[in-house]
N, C-alpha and C positions, 0 to 999 in steps of 0.2 A: 270717264266717271260713270259708274252704273248706279242707278237709283230706281226705286220701285217699292211696291207694297210688300209686306211680309208674305212669304210664300210664292212670290212671283218667279223665283228661280234665278236670282242674280248670281249667287255663289257658284252654282253648277254651271251657269253660262260662262263664268270666268274660267272655270276648269275646261270647258269646251274651247275657249279662246286659246289657252295655253297649249292644248293638244294640237290645234290647228297650226299655231305658230311654229311648233316643233316638228310639224309634218307627219304626225301620227295618222295611219290609215286604218280603215275598218278591219282589214285582215291582220293587223299587227296583234301580237300576243300581250301587249301591255298598254296601259293608259297612265297619264300623268295627273296628279292631283295637287293643285296649288293650294286649295282650300279644303280642309277636312271638316265636314259638317256634323260629325258624330258627337253630339252633345246630349245632355239630359233635358233639353228644352222640348216643348211641344211645338207642333207646326203652327199653333196660334201665336207663338212668340218668334221674333226675329232670331235666326240662328246666328247672325253676325252681330257682335256687340260694339264694335269700334269701327271707325273710318280707317281703312288701311290701304296703303299704296304699294303695289307690286311693280318693281322695276325689271323689265325684261331687256337686257342689252343685246343688240342685234349680233348675230353670227352668220357665217356664210350659208349655212344650209337651212336657214329659217325660211318659212313661206312668206314672211312679211319683210319688205326691204328696208326696214327702219326699226329702231328701238321703240319700245312701247311701255308706257306706265299705265297700269290699270288700277283704278281706285274703286274699292268696294266699300259699300255703306250699309248700315243696318236698315232693315225694312220698316217703312212707316205703317201705321195702323194696326199694330198688334194688340193683343188683349190687355196690355198694360196701360193703354189709354193715351190721352193727349199729352200727359206729362212726359211720357216716353218719347213721343214725337218731338217735343220741345227740347228734350235732352239730345236727340239726334241732330237737330238744327244747331244747337250749341257746340256739339262735337265737330260738326262740319266747319263752323266759324273758327273754332280753335285750330283745326287742321289747316285751313287756309291761312291762318295767321302765324303759323310756325316760321321761325327764322330759318332761312335757307330751305323753305318747303316748296310746295307747288305754287308756281306764279302764273301759269297759263293752262288753258284747257282747249283741246281740239274738238271734243265731242262730249255731250251729256247724253248718256244712253238711258232712255226711258224703257224699263223692262216691265212688260205687261203680259198677262195671260191671254191666250187666244180666244177663250170662251166668253169673255166679258162683253156680251152684246149690248147690255144696257147698264149704266152705272147707278149703283145705289148712292144715297147721300154720303155714306162713308167712303166709298170708292171715289166719288167726286172730290171729297175733301182731301184724300191722299194725293190726287193729281194736282190740285191747287196748292196744297202745302208744299210739294216738291218744287213747283214752278215758282212760288213766292220767294224761294231762297236766292234766286239768281237775278243778275242785272239784265236790262233790256237787251244788251249787246250779245247775249248768249243765244237768243231766239233762233238764229239760223244754224246753230251748232247742236240743236236737239235732234236726236235720232231714236226712232222707235225700234225696240227689239222685242219680238213676239215669241213668247215661250209656249210649250205644250201645243204646238201647231201641228196641223196635218197638211195634206196637199191642197186643201180648199182655201178659199178667201177667208182669212181670219175675221170672225164677227166683231172683234174688238176695234177694227178699223172705223166702224160706224160710231162707236162710243168715243173714240179719239176725236173724230171729226165733230161730234156733237159737243164735246168738252172744249173744242177750239184749242187744242194743244198745238203750239207752233212747232212745225217740223217741215222738212223738205217735201217736194212733190216730184213725181216721175213725169215724164214727157206727156203721158196721157192724162195727167191731172190727178191721178190717185196718189195717196200718201205714200211717201218713201218709207219702206219698212223692211225688216229682215226677219225671216221666220227660222225657228229652231224648235227641236223637240229633244229635250235633255235626257229623255229615257234611253236614247240610243247610245249615250256616251259610255256608260259602263255595262252595256248589255252583253249577254253571251254572243259570241260570233262564230261558234263552230257547231257542227252537227245540227244545222237548221235546214228544214225543208224550204224550197223557194217560196211556196205560198204562205209560209209562216214568217218569212223574213221581212217583216215591216221595219224592224230596227235598222237594217241596212239601208232601207229607203230613207228613213229619217236621218241617218248619218250623212248620206249624200246630200239631202236637202240642207242640213246644217252646214256641211263643208262648202256647198255653193254660196249659202248666205254669208258665211264667214269671209269668203273670198271677196264678194261684192262689198261687204262692210269695210274690210281693211283697204280695198281700192278706193272706196268713197272717203274714208278717213284721210287718206293721203292728199285728197283734193280740198279738204275743208280748211278754212281760214282759222289759224290759231288765234284765240282770244285771251286777252289779259283778264286776270281775276280781280283787278282793282275795283271795278264797279260792283261786282258781286260781293266783295269784302265790305264795301261801303253799305250795301243793302243789309247785310247781316249785322253790321255794327249799328246801323240806324234802327233796325228792328229791336235789337237788344236794348238800346237806349230808350226807345219808345215803351217797351214792355216794363223797364225799370221805373220810368217816370209814372206810367199808369198804375203800376203796383203801389207806388208811393202816394199817389193821389187818393187812392181808395180809402186808406185809413184817415187821411187828412180831411176828406169830405165828412166822414163820420164824426171825427173828433172835433173838427171845426164847427159844424152845426150844433153839436152838443155844447161846445164852448159858448157859442153865440146864444144858445138857449139860457145857459147859466148867466151870462151877462145881462140878458134881457130880464130874467127873473130877479136877479140881484137889484137891478135899477128899479124894477116894479116895486119890490119890497121897500126900497129906500124912499121912493116918491110917495108911496101909500102911507108910510109910517113916519114921516118927517117929524111931526110933533112929538110922537112917542119917543123917537130916537133922541131928540134934543133934551128930553127930560131924563131918559135912561139909556145910556151908551151900552149897557149890557143886554139891550133888546135882543131876543134870540129868535132866529127864523130857520126854516128847513129848506134845503135846495138840493136838486139833483145835479151832480157834478161828474164829468168823465174822470175816471181813475184808471191809471195805467196798471196792467197786470203782466206777468211774465208767463209765456206759454213755452213749455219744453219742445224742442224741435226733434225731428226724427234723427236717429243715428245715421251717420254717413252724409247728412246734409249740413250746409254751412250758412251763416248769416252775416250780414254787415249791420251792426248796431252802433249808433252814435252814443258815445258815453256822455256827452254834454247835453244832448236833448232827450235822452231816454227814449229813443225813436229807432224803429227798424227801417233802415234805408233800402236794404235789398235782401230779399229772401225768395227762393234759395239763391245763394251766391256761389260762384265757382271757386272762390279763393278762401282757403281755411287759414292761411298764415296771415297774421296782422301786418307783416311787412309787405305783403302784396296787395293790401287794400287800395293802394293808389291805382291799381289796374281794374278795380271793380267798376261795372258799368254805371254805377251811380256817381262816380267821380268824373270831374272835368277840371283841367287846369289846377289840380291839387286840392280842390274843394268838392264837397258833396253837393249834388244838384237836388237832393230829395229832402234831407232833414230840415226842419224849420229854421235852424241857425246857420245853414249852409256851411257847416264846420269843416275845418281842415281835415284831410284824409286820415292823418295819424291818430285822431281821437275816435276812430272808428275800429271796432273789434268784432272778431268772431266769438260768439258766446253760445252756451248750450241752450239758449232760449231766445225767443223773439217777443217784442212788445205788442200788446193789444190794449184797447181801452174798453171800459164798461161803465154804465151809468150806475152810481150809487147815491143813496140819500145821505146828506150830512147836515148836522145842526151847526149853525154858525151864530156868532154874535157880532153886532155892529162894531163893538170895541176892538175885537180881533181884526176885523176887516180894515178898520181905520188904521190900526197899528201896523198891519202888514204893508199898506200903501205908504204910510209915513216912512217906514224902514226902507222900503224899496226906492222911494223917490227923494228921501232926505229932507222932507219939508212937512209942515203941518197941513192936515187935510180936513176939509169940511165935507158935508154931504154933496154939495154942489161940485166941488173939486173932484170928489170920487166918481161922480156921474160923468164928469168931463173925461177923466182918465179912462173910464170904461168905454166911452165913445171912441177914444183914440185907439184902444186895443181892438175895438170893432173894425176900424179902418185898417189896422196892421194886418188883420186876417185876410182882408181882400187883396192887399198887395201881394202877399205870398202866393195866392191863387193865380193872380194875373201872370206872374212869372212862370208858373208851372204850365198855364194855358199856352203861353207863348212858345214854350219849349215843345209841348205836345204838337201844336200847330206846325211848327217848323219841321219836326220829324215827319209828320204826315205828308206835308207838301213835298219834302225831299224824296220820300219813298214813292210817291206818285210819279215823280220825274224819272226815277232810276230803276225801279223794281219791275221785273217782267210780269208779275201778277201781285194783286193785293193778298195779304194774309187772309185766308178763308175764315179764320177765327176772329176777325175783326168786325164781322156782321152778325148782330144779335139774332136776326131772323134765320140765318143759316145755321147757327148754333142750335136753335130751337128744333130745326129739322133733324139735326144729329141726335138730340135728346129723344125725340120721338122715335127715331130709328132704333136707338138703344133699347127703349121700352118694348118695342115690337119684337125685336130679335131675342131679347132677354138672355143673351149669351153670358157665360161665366164672368163675373166681376162687373156686370153692367150697372149695378147700383153705385159702385165707386166711380165708374166712368161718368155717370149722369151727374153725381155730386161735383165732379171736376168740371164738367161742362157748364154747370150752373155758376160756378165761380168764374169761369172764363167769360161767361155771358155778361157778368157785372163789369168786367174790364172793357168788353166790346161796347157796351152802352156808353161808357165814358168816352171812348174814341169816337163813336158815332156822333155824340153830342158836340164834341169839339169840332168835328168836321162840319156839322151842320150849323154851328154857332148857337146851339141851344143851351138852356140853363143846365148846368151840372147838377145843381140842387136848388130847389125852390124854397124860399123862405118868406115870411111875412114882411111886407114893406114897412119901413119906418123912416121918418125924416131925420136926416143928420144935420146937426148944426155946422158941420164943416163945409163951407161953401154952398150950403143949401142942397147938398148931394142926397139922393134918395138911396138908402141902403136896401136894394132889392134883391141882393144875392143872385143876380142873374149875370151871366157873362156870355160874350159872343155877340152882343148887340149894342154897338156904339159905346156909350160911356157907363153902361151898367156892369156890375160886378157880381161874381159868385163867391161867397164866403165859404171856404172849405179848408181852412188851415188852422193850425194851433196858434192862439195869440201868445206869441213867445214873450211878450213883456208883462204878462199877467203874473203878479206876484202870488196869486192864489192858484196858479195854473195846475196842469195835469200832473199828478204825483204818481209814483210807481211804488208798488209793494212787492 
């Protein structure tokens, strides 16, 4: 499997592999092309758009004594930004999950350009993003393939060493690597003076490297992809839960403010309310709104909760929603009601909430509670019910917190590297790097990174046991518990969820 940054030369290297396997010599009048890179894309975008496996079945005249499956992947780090890299990871996850697909790997070939003496923050991110895809058991199967190389020691070796990329070592302790110069592959091979014939020298260098690589490949231990599949699945689950937690934090805190304001109004105006049930007051409430989604993207919305459980989602067909990463054992793990999978649908919009001012009367509030609970309500009983809703909010978040914590713990156990985009400080470095380089599309990439940083802050807080969101402390009559909205520290909680039993709850327009 070949992986690397956009422009590292993966596709041309695969063409070089097929020419070596078929025994093509420098003096031959033809070359073979397995991958045709003639597209209308710029070099700043990956020329490869899908994960593709090429199966080469062994024949007697081949230079390699076994059949070979070569997996080509799109390049990381092109100008389309982080979303494109996430899409590549998702494509790899789907590729590994295909029925009757690839079950094992012998080598993960890390394709890098020779001249990278020092890694920029973006280049380091690419290295880490690729490594974070795999399970720890793949570490000894990583091989470095160096492109655009000459006869000298490649400067990139120091960068690889500094980045602590796991790979084999030679007997003298230097990193095991294979050098290639793809310019020789389709170069002119006739009517050249000896002193101008660098291409033939590069061809011979590449042929020697190919021979050593395939000899080395034959000695490597084949590894199951089971652990890597689990890493990819766990990362997908973590990402889905974090994406679900974000709006719940916002909506939950807004809902709690609404409860607090309502209680305050009721307590401060008890005497007035007893004399006039049509007492009117104004309050800020979270109101749901629909946001149109981009064409070609899909969403998983809960019809029962009016809640976006997963966006963007890979599955457009409602019959496939059971396979959405927000689902487990037939139920959603994200929406407030934890509803069954078949009430979730792909729609042309997603849900968001915004604060709006609304005038209410005590009479309507009382009526709503009486209809919802089926009994007569007093101010004291309504206050008690508001307190119960307050606690329901916290319970929802504790469950999400447990799920996040379990995913993080499992990933630490099995993943070769942590996701580089799980560290807010590192994302900030990428943002600064984008500002300094100011390459085409950098403003969109910065906006994307800012959104990712919000998710990373949630993950970091769960890992450290810090508050997800701070809120003013209040005493709760329920067992004397303090509603501190903190979680991760003993018996304290964080309120970040929709109070699903609230009859005045979040409405959608």
